[in-house]
N, C-alpha and C positions, 0 to 999 in steps of 0.2 A: 710174893704174898698176895692172896686174894683180897679184893676189896670187900667181899661178902663175909659174913660171919659163918664160917663153915661148921661151927658147932651146932647150928640150927638146920635140921633137915627140911626138905620140902616134899609135899604130897601133891601130885598132879592128878586132878580128878576129871574124868570125862564119862558121862552117862550115855551119851549118844553112841550107838554101835556102828560107827564108821571106821573100818580098818585102815582107810587111807587118809586119816586126819593128820596131815603133816604138821599142824600147829602143835599137837601133843609132843611130837618128836622134837620140835623146835624148843619147847620149854624144857624138856629133858636135857637136851644138849647145852642150852644156855646156862642152866644152873649146874649141871654136872661138870662142865668145863671149868667153872669157877671153883670147883672143889666141894660143892654142896652134895650131900647124900640125898638122892632123889628116889622117891617111891611113887609108883604109878597105880592108880585105881582106874582101870579101864578094861574093856573087853579085848583080850589079846588073841582071839581066834583069827588067824590069818593076818594079824597086824604086824608090820615091820618094827613098831616101836619097841616091842619086847626084845628085839635083837640088839638094841643099842648098848654099847659098853658103859654108858653113863647111867643105866638103870640099876639101882641097888636091889630093888625087889618089886615084882609085879603082884598086885593084890586083886582078887576077884571083885568085879564090879557088882552093883545091885542088879537084880534081875530086870528084864525088859518090863516097862510099865510100873516100876517100883514106886511105892508110896514114899512120902517124905520120911516117915519113920524108918522104913527099910533102908533108905539111903543113909540116915543118921546112924543106924545100927552098924553099917559097913564102916563108916568113918570112925566110930568108937572102937571097933575091933582093930583098925589100922593104928589108931592112936595108942591103944594098949600095947600093940606089938612094938611100936617105935619107942614108947616109954619116955618121951620128952616132947615139949611143945614144938610144932612144925608149922612152917608157912604153907597155907593151903592155896592151891592155884586152880580154880575152876576153868575148864576149857570149853564148856558149852553153856547155852542159856539155862537149861534145866538144872545144871550143877550150880550155876551162879545164883539162881533164884532160890533153890533149896538152902544153900549156905546162907544167903541173906536173911531168909525167914528164921533160920535156926541159929543166928549168930550168938545169941546169949547162951545157948546150950553147948556151943562149940568152943567158946573162948578159953575154957580150961585146958583144952588140948591143942588148939590151933591159933596161930597168929593171923588176924583178919583186919582189913581196913575198917574204920569206923563209919560204916555206911548204914543209913536208916534201913530197917529190915524189909520194907516194902519197895524201896526205890529201884532195886534191880528188876523186880517184876514189873514195876510201872513203866520203865523205859523200854523193856523188852516187848511189852504188849503193844502191838502195832496200833490199836485203837487209842490207847492212852498216849502214845507218842505224838499223835496229831495235836492233842490238847497241850502237851508239854511244849511243843514247838510254838504253838500260838502264844502261850504265856511268856515264853522267852524271846519272842519275835524272831524266831529262826524259820526261814522259809521251808515249807513242807507241801508236797503235792495235795491238791484238793482231795479230800477223802470223805466218802459217804458210807454209812453203815445201815444197810437196809434191814428192816424187821419183818418184811413180808415180800411176797412175789411182786406186789404192786410197787413196793419200795425199790426193788431191783429195776423195774421198768422205768421208774422215775430217775434213778441214778444213771441209767443208760441214756436217757434224754438229756440230762444235765452235763454228763461227762463226755458223751460220745464214744465212738469206737475207733481204734482199740482202747482198752483200759486195762488196768492192772487189778487183779483180785488177790487178796492176801487173807490168810487166817490170822486173827489177832494174836493168838498164842500158839505159834507153830510147834512149840515143844510138846504140845498135847496131841499132835496128830498120830493116829495109830500106825504102827508099822505094817507094811504089806497091803495097805488099803488103796494105794495108787494116788493118794492125795499129796499134792506138793504145796509147800508153804507159800509160793508165789507163782501165779499163772498169768500169762498175757492173754486176755479175753478178746476174741475177734468177732463174736456173734452174740446176739441176745439169748439164744437157746443155751449156749455154753455158760453164760452168767447165771441163768435160771437153774441149770442143772447143779452148778456149784452151790447155790443157795440151798437147794434141797438136801444137801449133804452136811448141813451145819451141825446137826446133832452128832453125826459120825465124827466130824472134825474136832469137836470138843470146845470150840470157841467161835466167836462171831466172824462173819465174812465182811471184809472191807472191800469196797470198790474205789479205786484211786485213779486220778487223772494220769495219763501216760505221758511221760517225758521221754521223747525218743533218744536213743543212744547216738553217739557220733564221736568223731575225733575230739579228744581233750574234754570229754564230758563226764566220765566216770572217775570219781575221786574217793579217797578214804582217808581217815585220820585215826592213828593209834596214839594213845597217850596214857599216862599214869598221873592221876590227881593225888598228890601226897597229903600228909596229915593236915597241912595248912590250906589245902585246896588248890595249890599251884600245880599247873600241868607241867610235868617233867617227862623226859624221855620221849620216844615216838616222834611223830611228825606227820606232815601231809604227803600222800602218795597218789600217783596217777595209775589207773588201771590200763595197762597197755593191751592186755589180752584177757578175755574171760572164757570160762568153760562152764556150761555151754556158752557159745558166743553171744554177746549182747546182753546177757542177763544172769551170768553165773558167777562162780567164785573167781578170785584173781589167780590166773595162770601165770601172768607176767605183770609185775608191778615195778614202778620206779619211784624212788624218793625224789619228789619235786617240790621245791618251795612254793607255797601259795598262802599269802597273807590273809586272804578272804576266808579260806577254809579253816585256817588256824584260829582266826578271830571268832568264827562261829562256834568252833569246838570249845574254846575257852569260855565264851559267853554262856553256852548251854550248861556245861558242867559247873560253872560258877553259880548260875541261877539255881541249880538243883542242889547245891551243896554236895556234889558227888565226890566220893573218895574211892580210889582203886583204879584198876585197869579198865579201859574202855576202847571200843572199836566202832567208829562211825562210818557210814556209807553216804556219799553225796552224789547227786547228779546235777550237772549244770544245764539249765534250760537254754536251748538253742536260740530262742526268741528274745528272752530278757537278759540272759547272761547270769542270772541269779543261781546260786548254789542251793539246792533243796536237800534237806536231810531225808534219807530214805529209811535208814535203820540205825538203831542204837543198840549195840551189843555190850552188855555189862561184864565183859571178860575179854581175854586176849583174842585177837583175830588170828586166823591161821597163818597169815603172812607177816606176823609181828616182827620176825627176825630181819625183815627189810630194814627196820629202823635201829640198827646197831650202830652207835656213833663212834667217834674216834677213840673213846675209852672202852668200847665194848658194851656200853650201857644200852639195854633194851627195856621194854616195859616190865618183863618178868623179873629181871634183875633189880629194877627200880623197886618193885613190890617187896622183894626180899630185903633189900637194903633199908628201905623205909620202915618196915615192920620190925626189924631187928635193931632199930635206933641208930643206924649208920648214915653218914652223909652220902648224898648222891653226887658223883663227880660231874663237873661241867665240861662235857665233851663237845666237839664240833660236829654239826650235822654232816653226813656223808651224801650230800646231794648228788643225784645221778646214779646212785647205787641201785642195782636191780635184784629182784627176787623172782626165781623161776621154779615152777612146779613141773618137774621133768615129764611125768606121765601125761600131763595135759598139754605141754608145750615143748616137745623134745627138740625141735629145731632151734628154738630160742636158747636152749641150754648149750648149744654148740656155737652160737654166734659170739663174736668178740664183745666184751663188756668193759669199755674204757673207764667207766665210773665204778667198777667193782661189781661183784655179783655173789649172791648166796643161793645155792640150790636147796630145794626143800628136802630131798632125800639123800643125795650123795654128799659125803664129807670125807676128806682124806684121813681124818682121825677117827672115823666111825663108819666104816664101809659096809658093815653087815646089813643095816636097815635098807640101804639102797639095793643090795642084791636080793633081799627078801621081797622088797616092794615090787621089783620087776617080775619075779616069779609069780607072785600073787596077782599082779596086774594082768599078766598074760592069761592067767586062768580066768580072771574076771571078764576080760574082753572076749575070750573064747566062749564062756558061758552065755554072755549076752548075744553073741553072734549065733550060737546054736539055738537059743531061744527064739530069735527072730526067724530062723530058718525052719522052726518047728521040730528040731531034733532034741532029744532028751539026753543023749549020751555026750558027755563033755570030755574031751581028752585031758588027761592029767599031765601037766608039765613036769619036767624033771625037777626034783627037789634040790634047791641050792643050799648046801650046808651052811649053818651059822658058824661064824668064827668063834673060837673059844674065847671067853672073856671072864676075868675074875669078878665082874659085876653081876653075872648071871647066877641064879640059884641052880643047884644040882638038878632039881625037877625040870627047870626050864631047858637046861642043856639036854636032858634025856628026851624031852618032848620034841626037840628039833631033829 
């Protein structure tokens, strides 16, 4: 018998158009395996997620650059189709912020944490986060926000090079414009050029002191703050390998006890009165040993399935249990467990894992997403290679058939 109330469906929402977002698949599998009816609102063009046997129905997402009202209109249509309250699971910052702002309008159709409407936006905003950390006495890299070219030069003098440049609201960056949310700046002209693109980026440019990477320095904490504010599920993890190396997403992560990181996470969410799923990124300073908070994501991180404890509880299941009034089981942490994203770390996926391991794409009970991922990934890599070589014709890889599944709609089967 499932611990979760399987009478209550879930809607997994992602606005970001990343076909290789393995966290979305993780949410689908986590809830689907527990018997929950899972609906997905996301772009499925070339995405392996739609091949999962645990998806009940794929719903068209809002258009790129959609307004909050357009996003709400999509969620209302999905709610009308489901015809009963559902747990809503945002999987990117834009989704979490929109849902937070419109919480009062959505509560008739969706179950949501009691989170103040602007808090998700406040912690996701890189400029606001610096102030949040200062008030909670959580270490944060020195951050300056220039308002002129002279301000950029002043920041360069104060922070030195290299430094980190971030856009305060990265979810507003235009697609296809070549702007990245975070850039390591190595020269003054590079910093000035970025500042000149502020209007295009849609938010302020932050210049931040650079904390160099190194062994045992990159950490993350995933958790769920329940209705009382107690942090449940999740835990601290160490980034073993990043993609791109040194400053990218977690390609290989390991569940590693760390009382300092845990204390910082609990202090910050407690000070804020935060409720719901969160994902924090830390970097330990090589000189002082202090852990500095780099990012606060008000939603599940892509590698959240690393923190599935001895009862199978993770942050997404914790959300469903808490919002449906069920008790969260007290499981034991699975310290030493690893999470590997195969397309970014294929060799790590083949190594022995004495502490246990979960792969982002492959699963014995849900094989189709892994097969689709490799077909699409080969095409993606081929396209990038041909672009670098200045060739426009990209070879089309052989289509790998999707396994038949009763959880797929007829239209989806036909499109495969």
